[in-house]
N, C-alpha and C positions, 0 to 999 in steps of 0.2 A: 667692397661694400655691395650688398645686394640692393636692387632697386626698391624692393618693398620697405627697406629701412631708411630711405631718403627722408630727411626732415623737411618741414615747411621752409620755404625760402630757397631750396635747391633749384639750380638752373639746369634745365634739360632742353638743349637746342635753344629756341627762342621763347621758351615757356618757363614760368616760375611756378613751382609747386606750392599749393596752399594747404594741402593736407590729404591724407589717405582717406578715400571715400569707401572703398570696398576691396575685398581680395578673395579670389577663388584659388583653385588648384593650379591654374595656368596663367592667370593674369591678375594684375593689381591696378585699380582705377584711382587716380588722384584728381582732386579738384585743382585746377591750375588757371593761370592767366597769362596773357601776352606780356613779354618784357618791354615791348615797344609801345603797346596800346592797351594798358590794363583797363581803360575805361570801356573797352569793347565787350567786357563781360567775361564770366567764367567759361572754361572749357573742361572737357573730360580728357585726361591724358592716361591712356591705357598702356601699361608696361607688360612685356612678356617676362615671365618669371624664370624661363629657361633660355639660356643663350642660343641664338640662332634658331628660334622656334619658327618653322615654316608656316604655321597657321597665320601668323601676323602678316606675312607677305601676301597670302591669299586674301585675308580680310581687307588689307589696304588696297589691293588691286581691284577688288569688287566694289568696295564703297567709293572708290575714286570715280566710278562711272554712275553713281546714284545721286539723285537730288529729288527728294520726295518728302512731304510733310510728315509722313508716318515712318520715316527712316532717319537714322542719325546722319548728320552731314560731316564728312571727313574734312578736316582743316589742314592736317599736316601728318607726315609720317617720317620716321628716321631711325637712327640708332644712337644709343647712349653707351659710352665707354666708361666702365667702372675704373677706379684707381688701380685695380689689379690688371687692367687691360681686357677684361671680359666684355663682350659686346651684347647688349640687349636691345631688341626692337621696341619701338613705341608707336602709338597712333594718337592723334589728337582729333577730337570730335566736338561738336557743339554739346554744351552741358544741358542735359534734358532734365527739367524739373518734373518730378512725378514719383509715384509709388509703384512697386511691383503690382501686377494686376490683382493677385489674390489678396494682397494687403489693402489695396484700394477697395475691394469688394467688402472688406470687413469693417470699413469706417462706419457704415450704416447699412440698413437693409436696402438692397438694390432692386430695381424693377426690371421686368423683362425688356422694356424699351431701352433702358440704359445698357443692358447687356447686348441687345441687338446693335446698338450704335458702336459699342466697342468692338464687337465681332466684325462689323462692316469695315472699321478702320484696320483691323488685322487682315482682312481679305484684301483691302487696298494695298497694304504693305506687301503681301504675297504677290499681288498682281504686278507691282513694280519690279519686284525681284525676279519673277519668272519672265517678265517681258524683256529683261536685260540678260536672259539666258542663265540665270542663277537659281540656286536652291539654298534655303537657309539651313535646313537639316537639323535644327534644334529648336523648333517652335514650341514654346510653353509659356505658362503664366509668368514665370520668373523673368522672362525676357521681354515682357511688355511693360513699359513704364506709362502710367496714366496720371495726368494732372487732376488732382481732386476738384479744382475750381471749375473746370469745364469739360472734363472727361476726354481730353485729347490724348491719344495713345500713340506710342512710338515703339516699334519692334527693334530691339538692340541685340548685341552680342552675336557677331558674325564669325566667331572663331571656328565654327564647324561648317561654314559655307563652302560651296563649290560652284563652278560655273563652266560653261563651254570652253574647252581648251586648258582648264586648270590641271596642274599635275596632281597625281594621286599621292597623298602623304600618309594615309593610314594603311595598316597592314592586314587587318582582319576582314572577314567577309561581310560584316554588317556595317551600317552607318554609324558615325560617332554621335549618336543621339541619346537622349534620356530614355531608359527602357520603357517606361509606362506610356510614352507618346509614340512608340513605334507602330506602324501600320500592320495589319494582318499579313500583307504581302512580304514585308520585311521579316516578320517572325517566322512565316512559313519557309522563307528562303533559308533562314538560319537553322531551322529544323531539318530541312532536306539536306543541307550541306554542312551539318554540324561536325562532320569528320573531315571536311575538306576546307581548310582555311583559305585556300587560294580562290575559291568560287565567290567572287565579289557580288554583292547586291547592288544593283543600279537604281538608286532612288529616283523618284519622279515628282512632278508637281503634286500628284495625288497624295504623296506621303506627307508633304507639308500641310495639305488641306486636312488630312486625318488628324495630324497633331493639333491643328486649330480646333478640331472637334473635341479632342480629349481636353484641351484647355477650356473650352466652353462647358463641358460636362463638370469638370472640377470647379469651375467658377461658380456654377449655380448650386452644386450639391456639396461642395467642400470635400469631395472624395474622387478617386479615380474611377473610371467605368467599372461597374460590377459585373461579374459573370453570372448569368442566370442559372438557377438550380436545375432546370430541366436538361435533358440529354440531347436536345436538338442543337443543330449548328450547321455550318456550311462545310460540306465535304469537299476537300480540295483534290480528290481523285479517287479512283477505284483501288489503287494500291493500298493495302492495309498499313504500309509503313508511313503513309502520309497522314497529316493531322486533320482533325475536324476543328474548324474555328468555332469556338463556343459563342452562343448568343449573349448579348449584353442586356442588362436591365436598363430600360429607358430612363432618362433623367426625370421625366415628368411623372414617373411612378414614385419617385422619392421626394420631389419638391413641387410646389405649385408654380407652373409656368404658363405664360400665354400660349395659346394654341400654335401660333406661328413659330415662336422660339423653340417650342418642343419639337416641331417638325424639322427645323433647321439643324438642331443638334443631332437628331436621328440621321438626317441626310449626311452630315459631315462625317459621321461614324459608320457609314455604309461599308460593308465588306467589299463590294465591287467598286474599284477606283473610279470608273466613269460615272457612277451614281452620285458621287460626292459633289460634282460640279467643278467648273473651272473657277479660278479666282475672279475673273471678270463677271461670270454669272452670279457668284456669291455676293460681290459688291452690289450689283443691281438688285438682287433679291433681298438681301439683308437691309439695305437702305430703304427699299420700298416698304418692307415690313415695319421698320422702325418709324417710318413717317405716316403709315396708314392704318396700322392695327388699332383696334378699339380700346375701350377703357380697361380691359383685362391686362393689357400690357403695362399699365401704370401701377398695378398692385405690387406690393413688395413680395419678393420671392421668399417663400418659407416652406418648412417641412409639411408634408401631408400628414395630418393627424389621424390616428386610428379611431374608428367608431367606438364609442363607449357602450353601445347597446349590448346586453347580454347575448351570448351565443349559445345555440343549442349544442348539446353534446354530440360529438361526431363519432360514429362507430369506428372502432379500430380497424384499420385496413392493412392489407399486406404491404410491406415496404416495396418501393419501386425497384425495378431491375437495376443492376449496377450499370454505371456508365460504360459505354463501349471502351475497350482497352485503348483504342487509337486516340480517342478524345482524352482519356485519363492521362495517357503518356504525354500528350501535348500540353495539358494543363500543368502537369508536374514539371515538365521540361521548361515551360515558359516561366513558371514561378521560380524555379531554381536558377535559371539564367538571370532573371531580374535581380534576385537577391545577391547573386555573386557580384553583379555590377555595383549594387548598393554598398556591399562590404568593401570592394576595391576602392570606390570613390569616397568613402568616408561617411556613409549614411547610417552608421550603427546607432547613433544617438536618437535619430528620428525613429528608427526601427523599434528601439526600446520604448519610446513614448507611445507609439501606436499599439504595441503589444500590451502596454499597461491599460490603454483605453479600451481595448477589446476585452481584457480580462475583467475590468471593472464593470463593464456593461453586462456581463454574464453571457455574452453571445460569442460563438466561435469567430475568430477573425476571418474576414473575407480575403480572397486572393490578393486584392490590391492593398488591403490593410497589412497583410504579411510582407508585401514587397513594395515599400513606399518609394517616392522619387528620390533622386540624388540631389541634394541641396548644394553640394559643392559644384563648382563650375565644371561642366561636363565636356567641354570642347577637348577632343582628343582622346576620349575614352577608348576609341577603337584602336589606339596604338598600344594599349596595355596588353601584356600577355596574361590572360586570365587563367586561374587554376580551374580545376574541375568544380562544377557547381555544388553547393551545399544541398544535401538532401532536405527538401522543405518539410518533411515529416519529423525531422530531428529538432526538438525544442532547444532554444539557446539556454545554456546552464546559468541560472542566476546565482548570485552570492548574497550574503547578508551584508547590509550596510552599503556605504559608498566608499570610493577611494581605496578599494581592496588592491593589494599588490598582486602581480602575477605570481602564481604558486611556483614552488620549486620544481615541480614536474608537470607533465601534461594532464589536462582534465580528462575525465572519463568520456570516451568517444571522440576526443579531439584528434585531428590529423597530426601525425608525427613526421619528422623529416624523412625524405627531402621535401622542403617547402618551395614550391614554384613561385617565382615572382608574380605579383608584388607582395606575397606573404613573406613573413620573416620568421626565423627560428629563434625562440626564446625559451630557455629552460626545458628543452626537449619537446616543445609543441610548436605548431604553426599558428601565427597570429596575424591579424589584419589591423593596420593602423587606422583609427577613426579620426580622419583629418579635421572634422568640424567639432570635436569635443576635446576639452582640456580639463585637467584635474580641478575639482573633485570629479572622478569618473562615476558613471551611473552604475546601477546594480547588475548590469550584464556586461560591463566592460571593466578592464583591469588596468591599473597604473603601472607603467614601466618607464623610468627615466623621464618623468614629468610629461608623459604622453599617455593617451588612453588607447587600449588595444581590445579587439574583439576576438575570441577564440574561433578558429575555423574548424568546424566539426567534419569528421570523415563521413562520406556517404555510407549508408548501411550496405548497399550493393549498387552496381551500375544499372541504369535503365536498359532493358532488353527490348529492342524494337521488334523482336520476333514473337514476343509473348502474346498469347491469346486470352 
């Protein structure tokens, strides 16, 4: 018996399961209660879905030293033995009532002051983690639970955490984080050492702070940070093989924010790590802004409307010069890498939805729209052996209708065997399982044995770092 199939009433250690609350790729969370003192209230019992998962030992070791109002409180940890003799780890924490941050924001229009208060609590959580010598390494909106009645926020899911003295359990060079929340330093490292998987990136406090900035940007704009259209950016070196970090469109260009919240989001997303501020500095500054900023901070956050006044005809101008090849290669590589992670972790359904949104608006998709976040649990993505990235210029081949079966042969442009893990070979083509989609499958995924698969398209040619 697998732990995810345990029925209500099952006993795990000294805890009684009340029902499955949520499930990701690596863990399942049950609502549970004490068998000896059920009146003490519900708890969250988190099961590992893989036997002997080392992430759970790290999570338990770190949470056991933490006691903070913006972090989950560890009650118990142990192992459950299935009837077949397989051993699965579990953790027991306080049950946190609340909604994921982005869902909380959609309940009603939020003000800049409310966002400042939530961000201050996020900074407090990071301050406690870093003071204990730890890093969360997967800070994002899905990992903040916010109580609707009072706005109290808790940072959860420490499956990707690390701390001083912790063993290394991932094998790739980058951190086990969600791609869209990675800092420029992490992405530059992966670019520089893209052919050397042994060159590990060492994350810092500044990486968690940057991820909080991405969280804030998406919280107020409902999208990931957009790359500006101009060619300027931060040059990481004189060597033409190194990338240019592109500039981002400020959040206050897209939505109406109070002046101080706009400045805080810009600061959190600074390219220079030291410019982002320490968690302690952020706590003081964000709380001060939430308590003292004027009436503009109480206005609902909303999109900036375009002026309706007629415009004068603009003479046709020469097109701008092409983007420097170094920056272009960086953007293409970043997009392809992010999309590969999305396909591997099962984000194909969301990718399809965002592609539909872009096509219906009549506008070309932005980089972040093309490569949305991974909505499956991302702890341990770094342990996957990734195939070569999909060429982002290759469109995903749609089909007519829904629930189409996988064809008898490979699609035009689809990668053919050998298929590197985690891709699978089906009918002569390489396919990626979409873990968060079940039949009926969407019009860019195909059904095979009651599961949905996305075709993995072969790159038209490899990126050449010597190109001019």
